Every structure is written in structure tokens, then in C-alpha cells.
ZAMARLO-180610 format. One record per residue: residue number from 1; residue in three letters; x, y, z of N, C-alpha, C in turn. Coordinates in Angstrom, 3 decimals, decimal comma, padded with zeros to 6 digits. Layout:
REM ZAMARLO-180610
ZANU/num/residuo/n.X/n.Y/n.Z/ca.X/ca.Y/ca.Z/c.X/c.Y/c.Z
ZANU/NUM/ALA/X/Y/Z/X/Y/Z/X/Y/Z
...
//
This chain:
REM ZAMARLO-180610
ZANU/num/residuo/n.X/n.Y/n.Z/ca.X/ca.Y/ca.Z/c.X/c.Y/c.Z
ZANU/1/UNK/-108,466/085,244/-075,193/-107,202/084,865/-075,810/-106,398/086,130/-076,079
ZANU/2/UNK/-105,143/086,125/-075,685/-104,255/087,257/-075,896/-103,205/086,851/-076,920
ZANU/3/UNK/-103,107/087,619/-078,001/-102,146/087,341/-079,062/-101,112/088,456/-079,072
ZANU/4/UNK/-099,861/088,098/-078,861/-098,784/089,077/-078,916/-098,320/089,239/-080,355
ZANU/5/UNK/-097,760/090,394/-080,653/-097,163/090,610/-081,970/-095,719/091,054/-081,779
ZANU/6/UNK/-094,895/090,699/-082,758/-093,492/091,111/-082,762/-093,117/091,517/-084,171
ZANU/7/UNK/-092,255/092,506/-084,263/-091,723/092,865/-085,569/-090,683/091,817/-085,959
ZANU/8/UNK/-090,359/091,782/-087,226/-089,325/090,882/-087,740/-088,324/091,739/-088,511
ZANU/9/UNK/-087,175/091,182/-088,866/-086,225/091,960/-089,676/-086,803/092,354/-091,041
ZANU/10/UNK/-087,824/091,650/-091,487/-088,478/091,967/-092,748/-089,634/092,925/-092,451
ZANU/11/UNK/-089,566/094,179/-092,884/-090,609/095,153/-092,552/-091,985/094,816/-093,129
ZANU/12/UNK/-092,028/093,917/-094,100/-093,307/093,532/-094,696/-093,960/092,357/-093,965
ZANU/13/UNK/-093,320/091,849/-092,913/-093,818/090,672/-092,200/-093,932/090,970/-090,714
ZANU/14/UNK/-095,042/090,538/-090,128/-095,269/090,684/-088,695/-095,484/089,292/-088,102
ZANU/15/UNK/-094,953/089,083/-086,910/-095,033/087,784/-086,231/-096,137/087,855/-085,175
ZANU/16/UNK/-097,023/086,854/-085,184/-098,135/086,777/-084,236/-097,938/085,554/-083,349
ZANU/17/UNK/-097,996/085,749/-082,046/-097,788/084,680/-081,062/-099,093/084,458/-080,295
ZANU/18/UNK/-099,843/083,393/-080,644/-101,126/083,178/-079,984/-101,048/082,547/-078,591
ZANU/19/UNK/-099,839/082,246/-078,127/-099,694/081,664/-076,795/-100,072/080,201/-076,735
ZANU/20/UNK/-100,047/079,538/-077,856/-100,332/078,100/-077,939/-099,630/077,514/-079,153
ZANU/21/UNK/-099,623/076,199/-079,220/-098,997/075,526/-080,350/-099,736/075,884/-081,635
ZANU/22/UNK/-098,978/076,127/-082,689/-099,581/076,407/-083,989/-099,333/075,200/-084,907
ZANU/23/UNK/-098,108/075,009/-085,381/-097,808/073,895/-086,286/-097,003/072,789/-085,594
ZANU/24/UNK/-096,783/072,896/-084,295/-096,032/071,856/-083,580/-094,603/071,779/-084,069
ZANU/25/UNK/-094,160/070,589/-084,436/-092,788/070,391/-084,895/-092,587/070,777/-086,357
ZANU/26/UNK/-093,675/070,986/-087,069/-093,561/071,279/-088,495/-093,710/072,745/-088,801
ZANU/27/UNK/-093,862/073,043/-090,070/-094,148/074,397/-090,515/-094,911/074,304/-091,831
ZANU/28/UNK/-095,632/075,361/-092,118/-096,413/075,427/-093,358/-096,244/076,825/-093,941
ZANU/29/UNK/-095,916/076,891/-095,216/-095,676/078,158/-095,886/-096,673/078,296/-097,026
ZANU/30/UNK/-097,469/079,354/-097,010/-098,479/079,587/-098,037/-098,127/080,879/-098,767
ZANU/31/UNK/-097,815/080,764/-100,057/-097,389/081,919/-100,845/-098,488/082,475/-101,726
ZANU/32/UNK/-099,536/081,683/-101,941/-100,615/082,124/-102,825/-101,965/081,766/-102,210
ZANU/33/UNK/-103,006/082,405/-102,720/-104,367/082,108/-102,276/-104,717/080,647/-102,577
ZANU/34/UNK/-104,274/080,139/-103,713/-104,549/078,734/-104,051/-103,920/077,791/-103,028
ZANU/35/UNK/-102,650/078,027/-102,654/-102,003/077,190/-101,640/-102,729/077,297/-100,305
ZANU/36/UNK/-103,231/078,486/-100,001/-103,884/078,743/-098,709/-105,197/077,990/-098,548
ZANU/37/UNK/-105,771/077,501/-099,625/-107,041/076,783/-099,523/-106,899/075,496/-098,709
ZANU/38/UNK/-105,680/075,030/-098,511/-105,433/073,827/-097,714/-105,580/074,095/-096,219
ZANU/39/UNK/-105,677/075,358/-095,826/-105,766/075,720/-094,419/-106,877/076,737/-094,211
ZANU/40/UNK/-107,831/076,430/-093,335/-108,887/077,412/-093,059/-108,328/078,749/-092,567
ZANU/41/UNK/-107,330/078,713/-091,690/-106,762/079,956/-091,178/-106,014/080,714/-092,268
ZANU/42/UNK/-105,190/080,025/-093,037/-104,460/080,698/-094,110/-105,425/081,314/-095,117
ZANU/43/UNK/-106,485/080,594/-095,461/-107,479/081,117/-096,405/-108,141/082,377/-095,842
ZANU/44/UNK/-108,490/082,356/-094,558/-109,095/083,537/-093,929/-108,131/084,718/-093,943
ZANU/45/UNK/-106,862/084,459/-093,693/-105,879/085,542/-093,694/-105,688/086,113/-095,100
ZANU/46/UNK/-105,662/085,248/-096,119/-105,518/085,723/-097,492/-106,739/086,513/-097,951
ZANU/47/UNK/-107,886/086,312/-097,294/-109,087/087,086/-097,623/-108,969/088,547/-097,192
ZANU/48/UNK/-108,000/088,847/-096,345/-107,780/090,219/-095,890/-106,956/090,943/-096,956
ZANU/49/UNK/-107,498/092,043/-097,455/-106,807/092,785/-098,507/-105,432/093,240/-098,022
ZANU/50/UNK/-104,410/092,913/-098,790/-103,042/093,295/-098,457/-102,185/092,130/-097,995
ZANU/51/UNK/-102,814/091,033/-097,524/-102,043/089,867/-097,077/-101,550/089,112/-098,310
ZANU/52/UNK/-100,240/088,864/-098,345/-099,636/088,202/-099,504/-098,924/086,902/-099,175
ZANU/53/UNK/-098,735/086,622/-097,881/-098,026/085,404/-097,508/-098,368/085,056/-096,073
ZANU/54/UNK/-098,452/083,737/-095,797/-098,754/083,257/-094,447/-097,826/082,087/-094,148
ZANU/55/UNK/-097,265/082,105/-092,945/-096,370/081,030/-092,520/-096,758/080,612/-091,114
ZANU/56/UNK/-096,891/079,292/-090,899/-097,157/078,750/-089,571/-095,889/078,086/-089,058
ZANU/57/UNK/-095,380/078,552/-087,933/-094,236/077,949/-087,268/-094,725/077,143/-086,078
ZANU/58/UNK/-093,816/076,626/-085,265/-094,205/075,788/-084,130/-095,210/076,459/-083,185
ZANU/59/UNK/-094,954/077,720/-082,832/-095,848/078,413/-081,903/-096,111/079,852/-082,344
ZANU/60/UNK/-095,988/080,108/-083,634/-096,211/081,459/-084,141/-096,755/081,419/-085,567
ZANU/61/UNK/-097,270/082,564/-085,977/-097,770/082,765/-087,333/-097,102/084,033/-087,841
ZANU/62/UNK/-096,542/083,983/-089,040/-096,057/085,215/-089,632/-096,929/085,530/-090,837
ZANU/63/UNK/-097,232/086,794/-090,979/-098,079/087,255/-092,071/-097,306/088,311/-092,839
ZANU/64/UNK/-097,233/088,121/-094,154/-096,558/089,075/-095,022/-097,576/089,931/-095,749
ZANU/65/UNK/-097,284/091,210/-095,862/-098,185/092,148/-096,523/-097,533/092,703/-097,779
ZANU/66/UNK/-098,341/093,309/-098,614/-097,827/093,991/-099,786/-097,231/095,329/-099,400
ZANU/67/UNK/-096,342/095,872/-100,219/-095,658/097,121/-099,878/-096,571/098,350/-099,830
ZANU/68/UNK/-097,746/098,257/-100,427/-098,653/099,409/-100,453/-099,716/099,339/-099,360
ZANU/69/UNK/-099,523/098,457/-098,420/-100,445/098,330/-097,291/-099,678/098,590/-095,999
ZANU/70/UNK/-100,384/099,107/-095,000/-099,736/099,479/-093,743/-100,215/098,590/-092,603
ZANU/71/UNK/-099,284/098,220/-091,723/-099,634/097,366/-090,585/-100,722/097,954/-089,687
ZANU/72/UNK/-100,746/099,253/-089,452/-101,822/099,766/-088,600/-103,224/099,441/-089,123
ZANU/73/UNK/-103,367/099,281/-090,436/-104,672/098,947/-091,019/-104,907/097,442/-091,091
ZANU/74/UNK/-103,839/096,662/-091,150/-103,957/095,207/-091,309/-103,950/094,445/-089,986
ZANU/75/UNK/-103,316/094,992/-088,974/-103,082/094,252/-087,733/-104,385/093,783/-087,070
ZANU/76/UNK/-105,371/094,656/-086,939/-106,630/094,288/-086,267/-107,372/093,164/-086,993
ZANU/77/UNK/-107,554/093,234/-088,324/-108,239/092,122/-088,992/-107,462/090,808/-088,931
ZANU/78/UNK/-106,125/090,883/-088,961/-105,313/089,665/-088,853/-105,484/089,063/-087,460
ZANU/79/UNK/-105,410/089,888/-086,425/-105,625/089,402/-085,051/-107,001/088,770/-084,898
ZANU/80/UNK/-108,022/089,396/-085,483/-109,380/088,858/-085,401/-109,485/087,500/-086,090
ZANU/81/UNK/-108,869/087,368/-087,262/-108,919/086,091/-087,987/-108,223/084,988/-087,193
ZANU/82/UNK/-107,084/085,307/-086,583/-106,354/084,312/-085,790/-107,176/083,907/-084,568
ZANU/83/UNK/-107,743/084,890/-083,885/-108,546/084,592/-082,698/-109,778/083,754/-083,068
ZANU/84/UNK/-110,466/084,144/-084,135/-111,641/083,386/-084,585/-111,272/081,944/-084,906
ZANU/85/UNK/-110,125/081,769/-085,544/-109,715/080,407/-085,903/-109,494/079,542/-084,660
ZANU/86/UNK/-108,732/080,049/-083,718/-108,409/079,238/-082,541/-109,612/079,010/-081,630
ZANU/87/UNK/-110,576/079,903/-081,640/-111,778/079,671/-080,820/-112,778/078,778/-081,534
ZANU/88/UNK/-112,646/078,623/-082,862/-113,588/077,801/-083,627/-113,318/076,300/-083,508
ZANU/89/UNK/-112,066/075,931/-083,223/-111,722/074,514/-083,152/-111,452/073,881/-084,506
ZANU/90/UNK/-111,442/074,677/-085,566/-111,148/074,130/-086,899/-109,695/073,679/-086,968
ZANU/91/UNK/-109,381/072,719/-087,842/-107,977/072,280/-087,974/-107,139/073,372/-088,625
ZANU/92/UNK/-105,862/073,356/-088,327/-104,951/074,326/-088,925/-104,802/074,060/-090,418
ZANU/93/UNK/-104,579/072,796/-090,750/-104,385/072,378/-092,133/-105,221/071,135/-092,368
ZANU/94/UNK/-105,875/071,082/-093,516/-106,713/069,931/-093,854/-105,832/068,752/-094,267
ZANU/95/UNK/-105,949/067,628/-093,578/-105,193/066,412/-093,907/-103,708/066,660/-093,912
ZANU/96/UNK/-103,018/066,192/-094,955/-101,570/066,359/-095,090/-101,228/067,539/-095,984
ZANU/97/UNK/-102,234/068,341/-096,332/-101,987/069,475/-097,216/-101,017/070,447/-096,571
ZANU/98/UNK/-100,323/071,185/-097,413/-099,420/072,213/-096,907/-098,012/071,706/-096,654
ZANU/99/UNK/-097,826/070,397/-096,584/-096,481/069,878/-096,365/-095,640/070,092/-097,611
ZANU/100/UNK/-096,217/069,765/-098,769/-095,588/070,051/-100,053/-094,134/069,638/-100,133
ZANU/101/UNK/-093,487/070,179/-101,157/-092,071/069,923/-101,310/-091,785/068,651/-102,061
ZANU/102/UNK/-090,547/068,514/-102,447/-090,113/067,331/-103,167/-089,526/066,333/-102,183
ZANU/103/UNK/-089,458/065,090/-102,624/-088,846/064,061/-101,791/-087,348/064,356/-101,686
ZANU/104/UNK/-086,829/064,213/-100,492/-085,413/064,481/-100,267/-084,573/063,370/-100,877
ZANU/105/UNK/-083,434/063,718/-101,495/-082,572/062,682/-102,055/-082,080/061,722/-100,965
ZANU/106/UNK/-081,745/060,510/-101,380/-081,208/059,520/-100,448/-079,684/059,601/-100,518
ZANU/107/UNK/-079,074/059,726/-099,354/-077,616/059,826/-099,282/-077,074/058,553/-098,642
ZANU/108/UNK/-075,884/058,130/-099,077/-075,290/056,917/-098,547/-073,846/057,169/-098,125
ZANU/109/UNK/-073,369/056,325/-097,230/-071,971/056,339/-096,812/-071,531/057,637/-096,181
ZANU/110/UNK/-070,360/058,120/-096,622/-069,777/059,336/-096,063/-070,662/060,560/-096,311
ZANU/111/UNK/-071,305/060,606/-097,461/-072,184/061,736/-097,779/-073,370/061,768/-096,813
ZANU/112/UNK/-073,893/060,603/-096,459/-074,997/060,543/-095,496/-074,568/061,110/-094,143
ZANU/113/UNK/-073,334/060,842/-093,743/-072,812/061,376/-092,482/-072,678/062,897/-092,550
ZANU/114/UNK/-072,211/063,418/-093,680/-072,080/064,866/-093,858/-073,462/065,525/-093,789
ZANU/115/UNK/-074,431/064,949/-094,476/-075,793/065,494/-094,476/-076,371/065,464/-093,061
ZANU/116/UNK/-076,097/064,405/-092,327/-076,556/064,308/-090,941/-075,962/065,431/-090,081
ZANU/117/UNK/-074,676/065,712/-090,267/-074,022/066,800/-089,527/-074,642/068,150/-089,891
ZANU/118/UNK/-074,907/068,362/-091,167/-075,518/069,612/-091,622/-076,892/069,786/-090,980
ZANU/119/UNK/-077,702/068,737/-091,021/-079,058/068,808/-090,449/-079,020/069,027/-088,944
ZANU/120/UNK/-078,073/068,381/-088,266/-077,946/068,573/-086,814/-077,626/070,025/-086,487
ZANU/121/UNK/-076,712/070,630/-087,222/-076,375/072,040/-087,007/-077,575/072,945/-087,293
ZANU/122/UNK/-078,278/072,651/-088,380/-079,465/073,441/-088,696/-080,485/073,370/-087,561
ZANU/123/UNK/-080,765/072,145/-087,086/-081,781/071,955/-086,054/-081,379/072,516/-084,692
ZANU/124/UNK/-080,106/072,395/-084,343/-079,694/072,793/-082,991/-079,284/074,259/-082,870
ZANU/125/UNK/-078,723/074,836/-083,916/-078,185/076,195/-083,791/-078,832/077,225/-084,696
ZANU/126/UNK/-079,203/076,829/-085,889/-079,641/077,817/-086,873/-081,151/078,019/-086,856
ZANU/127/UNK/-081,916/076,945/-086,929/-083,372/077,080/-086,989/-083,959/077,788/-085,769
ZANU/128/UNK/-083,474/077,519/-084,540/-084,033/078,264/-083,397/-083,810/079,774/-083,515
ZANU/129/UNK/-082,665/080,173/-084,023/-082,386/081,605/-084,180/-083,270/082,215/-085,264
ZANU/130/UNK/-083,463/081,491/-086,355/-084,301/081,978/-087,449/-085,761/082,056/-086,997
ZANU/131/UNK/-086,205/081,099/-086,181/-087,582/081,108/-085,670/-087,841/082,344/-084,811
ZANU/132/UNK/-086,819/082,833/-084,118/-086,974/084,051/-083,316/-087,394/085,230/-084,191
ZANU/133/UNK/-086,977/085,201/-085,459/-087,322/086,271/-086,388/-088,569/085,956/-087,211
ZANU/134/UNK/-089,275/084,876/-086,854/-090,529/084,563/-087,533/-090,406/083,741/-088,789
ZANU/135/UNK/-089,321/083,000/-088,909/-089,138/082,203/-090,112/-088,617/080,823/-089,824
ZANU/136/UNK/-088,198/080,162/-090,866/-087,625/078,822/-090,756/-086,639/078,664/-091,900
ZANU/137/UNK/-085,713/077,756/-091,712/-084,733/077,431/-092,741/-084,646/075,909/-092,774
ZANU/138/UNK/-084,864/075,345/-093,954/-085,001/073,904/-094,089/-083,982/073,373/-095,094
ZANU/139/UNK/-083,375/072,251/-094,748/-082,431/071,581/-095,640/-083,169/071,124/-096,893
ZANU/140/UNK/-082,574/071,384/-098,054/-083,146/070,932/-099,309/-082,303/069,801/-099,908
ZANU/141/UNK/-080,992/070,075/-100,103/-080,113/069,033/-100,651/-078,655/069,427/-100,462
ZANU/142/UNK/-077,781/068,442/-100,628/-076,337/068,652/-100,560/-075,714/068,043/-101,794
ZANU/143/UNK/-074,906/068,828/-102,493/-074,195/068,349/-103,673/-072,773/067,995/-103,245
ZANU/144/UNK/-072,514/066,714/-103,075/-071,222/066,258/-102,564/-070,067/066,626/-103,505
ZANU/145/UNK/-070,319/066,635/-104,812/-069,259/066,918/-105,780/-068,751/068,354/-105,651
ZANU/146/UNK/-069,654/069,289/-105,364/-069,284/070,708/-105,300/-069,216/071,244/-103,871
ZANU/147/UNK/-069,820/070,527/-102,921/-069,854/070,987/-101,537/-070,926/072,032/-101,276
ZANU/148/UNK/-071,883/072,177/-102,194/-072,936/073,184/-102,059/-074,121/072,618/-101,281
ZANU/149/UNK/-074,544/073,373/-100,263/-075,740/073,040/-099,489/-076,855/073,956/-099,966
ZANU/150/UNK/-077,994/073,367/-100,290/-079,166/074,135/-100,716/-080,161/074,162/-099,569
ZANU/151/UNK/-080,590/075,367/-099,195/-081,524/075,554/-098,091/-082,732/076,348/-098,566
ZANU/152/UNK/-083,854/076,103/-097,912/-085,099/076,793/-098,252/-085,478/077,714/-097,099
ZANU/153/UNK/-085,568/079,010/-097,367/-085,959/079,995/-096,365/-087,476/080,146/-096,417
ZANU/154/UNK/-088,111/080,140/-095,233/-089,568/080,233/-095,150/-089,985/081,343/-094,204
ZANU/155/UNK/-091,248/081,690/-094,283/-091,813/082,668/-093,364/-091,224/084,043/-093,565
ZANU/156/UNK/-090,942/084,731/-092,462/-090,428/086,098/-092,526/-089,089/086,164/-093,254
ZANU/157/UNK/-088,367/085,050/-093,280/-087,041/085,042/-093,897/-087,105/085,049/-095,417
ZANU/158/UNK/-088,188/084,537/-095,973/-088,319/084,506/-097,422/-088,572/085,923/-097,917
ZANU/159/UNK/-087,704/086,424/-098,740/-087,865/087,765/-099,275/-087,405/088,875/-098,355
ZANU/160/UNK/-086,856/088,528/-097,220/-086,369/089,540/-096,280/-085,122/090,197/-096,856
ZANU/161/UNK/-085,015/091,514/-096,727/-083,817/092,187/-097,242/-082,517/091,652/-096,642
ZANU/162/UNK/-082,564/091,176/-095,402/-081,327/090,701/-094,768/-081,128/089,189/-094,895
ZANU/163/UNK/-082,016/088,492/-095,624/-081,904/087,031/-095,704/-080,633/086,578/-096,417
ZANU/164/UNK/-080,203/087,303/-097,443/-078,978/086,919/-098,146/-077,776/087,058/-097,226
ZANU/165/UNK/-077,746/088,133/-096,452/-076,641/088,322/-095,502/-076,667/087,238/-094,433
ZANU/166/UNK/-077,861/086,907/-093,942/-077,995/085,838/-092,940/-077,481/084,528/-093,510
ZANU/167/UNK/-077,905/084,230/-094,729/-077,521/082,970/-095,359/-076,012/082,907/-095,578
ZANU/168/UNK/-075,436/083,954/-096,107/-074,012/083,934/-096,442/-073,124/084,157/-095,220
ZANU/169/UNK/-073,396/085,191/-094,460/-072,515/085,522/-093,336/-072,708/084,587/-092,153
ZANU/170/UNK/-073,936/084,277/-091,850/-074,186/083,451/-090,674/-074,179/081,964/-090,951
ZANU/171/UNK/-075,133/081,521/-091,747/-075,332/080,087/-091,979/-074,150/079,475/-092,717
ZANU/172/UNK/-073,730/080,096/-093,802/-072,628/079,540/-094,589/-071,348/079,455/-093,757
ZANU/173/UNK/-071,030/080,511/-093,033/-069,809/080,489/-092,220/-069,860/079,399/-091,153
ZANU/174/UNK/-071,005/079,234/-090,508/-071,111/078,208/-089,471/-070,986/076,808/-090,069
ZANU/175/UNK/-071,688/076,556/-091,164/-071,612/075,226/-091,772/-070,197/074,929/-092,274
ZANU/176/UNK/-069,551/075,911/-092,895/-068,188/075,698/-093,385/-067,217/075,447/-092,226
ZANU/177/UNK/-067,448/076,089/-091,101/-066,580/075,910/-089,937/-066,699/074,506/-089,350
ZANU/178/UNK/-067,940/074,041/-089,164/-068,163/072,748/-088,514/-068,162/071,556/-089,477
ZANU/179/UNK/-068,440/071,818/-090,751/-068,478/070,739/-091,752/-067,577/071,179/-092,912
ZANU/180/UNK/-066,302/070,808/-092,867/-065,338/071,296/-093,864/-065,684/070,938/-095,313
ZANU/181/UNK/-066,507/069,933/-095,509/-066,887/069,534/-096,871/-067,804/070,564/-097,529
ZANU/182/UNK/-068,415/071,438/-096,737/-069,305/072,474/-097,271/-068,454/073,616/-097,821
ZANU/183/UNK/-068,697/073,966/-099,091/-067,949/075,057/-099,721/-068,788/076,318/-099,852
ZANU/184/UNK/-070,125/076,126/-099,927/-070,988/077,299/-100,113/-072,437/076,900/-099,792
ZANU/185/UNK/-073,257/077,906/-099,481/-074,679/077,703/-099,216/-075,483/078,534/-100,193
ZANU/186/UNK/-076,502/077,931/-100,776/-077,379/078,615/-101,718/-078,812/078,454/-101,266
ZANU/187/UNK/-079,656/079,369/-101,715/-081,071/079,348/-101,354/-081,908/078,776/-102,480
ZANU/188/UNK/-082,815/077,839/-102,136/-083,773/077,344/-103,115/-085,003/078,237/-103,031
ZANU/189/UNK/-085,796/078,211/-104,053/-087,007/079,034/-104,065/-088,223/078,236/-103,723
//
């Protein structure tokens, strides 16, 4: 098995491409060792000293490290854990664990149409670009009264120094251009 690695805009995160499907159409974000217990691979990665975050995308894994650890020391054990996982045949995530999150609000009428347009733009134009950098961006909610769209940044994008610029300059401008009801974009935690 050959696993490629790529840098991301976030210097604390490295993207690993195992050459096969990882999370399929979904994604899983593990921020703590407790959350990682839902996934054999995430738990193994968190066992490596210095690993602080794990994200599974459709066909990639991003691993975040602490600022006092260096990639040259972490890369080999992370590659070994990923290879061991995929050769073992263990599931990526146990049951429905790792999906997490709150139930999305129900929108009706004109607001439902606006939310549909926002999600279509996210899925067709924004999420593929964000995935190239080892992350994901997910719709959280839309406040029709204020025009504020709340989005959740995951993977390499969470905590990235350039994530605020991406959110404001890129995502917000695109959504405001195509969906005039959008006045601003904010990030959920």
C-alpha cells in the first residue's frame, strides 16, 4: 500500500491519501482522545504523541499535530498506523459513532429554497475546493431574519491561520453574490 502525503495551508496539519475510499460521502472529525474512541484508526492515531486532531474525508485523512512536535518525527508513525488500519480490515468508525452534531433546523417556504441554494453552492463549488486543502465545510444553519449563514469548518480548515480569510473573502463573497439574502457568514465551533 502506498500512502501519499500533501501539505495543507495549515502548517500543523498534514493530509494523507491512502489511495482508497476513507469516509465515502461523509466525514468524521475527532478533536479529542475521547471522541476518537469511536474509531479504531482515530484512536490509534491519537496514541501517537503529538497528534491532537484527526479528520476523515471522502478519500483522505488529515492529522493535526501540536505546535511543539515536528512532522519529520510524526510522519512515519502516522503512516504506519494508517497502513496497519487498512490492512487489518477493521471498520473506520464503530456503528454510527462520529457523525455527531445537532439536528438541522427545519426550513419552510422561501427560506427552505434559500437554504437549498446555499447547500447546492457549498456542495458544488466550495466543499470540493476545501477538500483539496484537507478539510471540509458543512452547513450548520441559516438565520433568515439577519441573513447570517453559519458554517462548520472541519479537518485542516479548523484552526487554520487562513480559515477566517477563506470564510470571509471566498465563501462569504460567493454566497452573497449568488444568494442575495445572505448578508454574512460566520463559523460555528
